[in-house]
N, C-alpha and C positions, 0 to 999 in steps of 0.2 A: 518507750511513754512508761514513765511510774505508776503504779498503782492510784498512786494522791492524785496524778494529773487527771489519770481514764476520770477518778471520780470528780473532780471540779467542772474536767469537759464535762459529763452527763449533765450536775448540777443545773452548768449556765445552759444546756441545751430544751433542757426538760422548761424552764423557762419558754422558750420562744413552743413549742411542742402541744406545750399547757395552753395558749393564747391562741393558737391556729383551734385545739379541738373547743376551747370557749366561745370563739367566735365567730369557727365555718364550720361547725361541725363534723370537721376532716380531721383522721389522723395520722402525724407523721412518726415514722419510727425511728429510732433513734441504733447503733451500734458500730462494729466494728464491719468496713463493708467485706470482709473476709465471712463473716456472718449475715447479712444481713441481704448483700448481691447475688442474682443469679446466674450471675458470669465472672469472670476472673477480673479486679481490681488491683491487679500488682502496679508497684510502682506512683502511687497514687501523691498526688502535689501534695495534701495536706500529710504526710506519712514526710517528707521531702522538709517542709516546711517547719514542721514540729525538730527530725532526726536533724537536720542539716543547717536552716535558718537559725535554729531556735527558738520557733514562733512558739508560746508556750499555747495557745488556743488555733487550733486549723482544722475546717470543717473540711468536709465533703458534702453540697447539699444536694437531692435527685430531684427534683420537681415534680419527673410526670414521662409519662403515665402511670399512673401504680397497675401491678402486674391484672388484679382485676376489670379495669378497664383493656388490657393492654390483652387481653382474651376475651372481652366480649367485642372487641373490634382486630383481630387476627393482622389486620392491615395496617396498627401501631405498634405490636408486638414486635419487633426487629429495632433498636433504633428508640431514637427520641423524642420519634415526631409528636407533636399533640398536635391538637384540630385548633384550629383560629380561636375561633368562640370559646373553646378554653384559656387560653394565654394568661389572658386580663384577670381571671380569678385563681390562678396560679400566681400569680404576680402579686396579688390581692394578701393572699394567706401569705406566701411569701416574707412580703415584708413586716406585716404586723407580727410575724414572729421574730424578725430580726431587729425590727423595735424591741420589741420586750429584752432580747437578746442583749442589746446594744446599753439596756438598764440596768443587768449584772455589776456592770465595769465601774459603773458612776456612784459612788455615794449618795450626793443627794443632787437630783435632778434638776433642773432649772426648768419650768415648763414652756417659760419664753423658747428657750433652745431647743425644746422638741417640738414645738408648734411651729416652727421653723425649719429644721428637717420635714415634717410634714408637708410640710409649702415645697421646701427644694427636690424634694422626692417624688412629689404627688406625679400621676403619670394621668394625662389627658388624653383617656380614646378616641378620643372623638377627634381631636387633630391629628393622632396618628390615622385611624382607619381615611379622613380625607387625603392624607400628607403621602401617604404610603402604594407598592402598585402592587395591587395582587395580596394583601396582607391586611386583617383588623376585618374583613368584607363580612 
């Protein structure tokens, strides 16, 4: 990864991070996995995507739980276990950030297209709750 590419990736990621902070008062941190994560993450798929497949913008997004949440409830510290009641909010935050991140690739956005994307990507948690076995309770 070049320095210029890293700057572009940081700039684009900042749109998503800012949206999530403004809309949900929740802060995501951006950076290299080796600098941010409290565990080894060598050979990540985003590295392969950039170096081998030549995909210029590749990310790994870790959605939760946060370190603070993990320490408050040690049961969730090891692994990526998230309480069912938190999944909806994690998805809503991630989608809001992803939506604004996508805007960085389009010069002029047709509001009808964004509206259609919102409809197609909408998550109806009431339906999921009724149709799932054990999840979303």
